[in-house]
N, C-alpha and C positions, 0 to 999 in steps of 0.2 A: 618352629611358628616361630614372632615375639616375643618376651617373659612377657608384656602386661596381654597383652593374647592371652594368652596361656592362663596366665591368673584370671583374668573375666571368666572364659570357662569355667575351671573354676569352679570361679563362685556360683556362676549358672548353674551349677552341678551339684554343685552343696545346694542350693535355695533347690533345683527340683527333688533333691533323694528329701531333704528338709523339710517338702511338702508332700511326699508322697510317705514316711513313716509316719507322719503327724496326721494320715485321713486315715491309715491304717489302727493307728491310738483312737482313733474317735469312733469308729471303726466296728467294732470288737464282735457283731454280725456278716459284716461281708463277707461273700464266696468266698476267697482268698485268704480271710483269715481261717477264719472254719478248716479250707483244704491245709494253711496251712499248721493248726493244728492238728487234725484228723490225722495226718501222715506222719508221719520220720524226712524232718529233712533238714539241710543243709542252706542259710540265710547263709549269700559271700560277699563279700569286697572288694574292693580294692580301694586304697585312696592315695592319692596322692605327696606331693612331700605339702607343709601346713596342715594337713587331718583333708584338702577338702576329697568330696568324696567323686570319683570317676564315675563307677556305677556296681552294678550288683545284682545278685541272683537269685534266687533259692530253686536250687540242686534237695532232688525228691530220686530213691536211689525204692527199685526201675526205675528210670528216667521215664514214661508213660506217655509226662506231658510234653514234653522236646523242649521243657524253659532254654535249658543250658545247652548251649549251643555244641556239644563234646560231652554229654550226659553220662552215655554207657561210658566212655572212655575216664570218666572221672569216678561215678561210681565202682568203675572196676579196679579203679587206682586208690580209693579210699578200702578198698576191701581189702584188696591185697594188702593195706599197712594198717589194716584193724579199724580203718575208721581214727587213726594216729597219724593226725596233718606229719608230724613230724619226721615220721618216717617213711614217709613218699619219695617213693626214686626219683620221683622228674625224667629227665630230658635233657639231661648234660648235652650242654653248650658249650662253644665260643661268646664271651658279651663280650663291648668295647666297658675299658676304665673309665669312664661317665658316673659320676657320683649325682641320679637323678631320684631319690629314696618311694619305695611306695610299699604302704601299709596294705595288706590281705587281713581277714578277721575273716573269721567265719564262727557262726553260733545255732544254735539246735538244738538234732538230737542225734545222735547214728550209735543205729541199733540198739538201743529200748533207752539209750545213757546220756547224757547233758553232753554240749562239743562246746565249747567257748577259749578259742582262739584266735591271735591274733604276732604276726611277725613283718618284721618292714625288712628290706630287701634292697640293696644298692640299686641297682635297673629295673625292667619292667623286666627285660631279660635275661637279669639273674633267679627273678622271678621265675619263670615261665623253665629257667633249667631248671628250679632246685624242685616246682610246684606237678609239672608236669603241663594234665588235662583240666587241674583240675578249679584253676583260675582264669584257664582258655576261655573267656564271655566279653 
């Protein structure tokens, strides 16, 4: 994809993300907001270079609403790591050497404790190899 088109897509995604987050912030009684507060969960995001938000999802464990496409595996991976995202086993595999950084974040609650975590990876491939199913959405 040409760079200018990629930047345009990144701007559109960032604008959409800002609109969603603003809507949640001004509507504290919205059902989605109430659900996020009433149960344990992590809001996971993936951002591209320049901080442009690419995608995000709320992961709740157990994954009863199936919002995360690999929710059960992601919950299992987090349980194995005892909620420590730095300790995820991942899914090691070979990646190319290009540099197109992505930053992933996790914020919310895991097993009653607060979570605020972020990490930058050289590519989506290295992120996937390090985090496994948790950020596969």
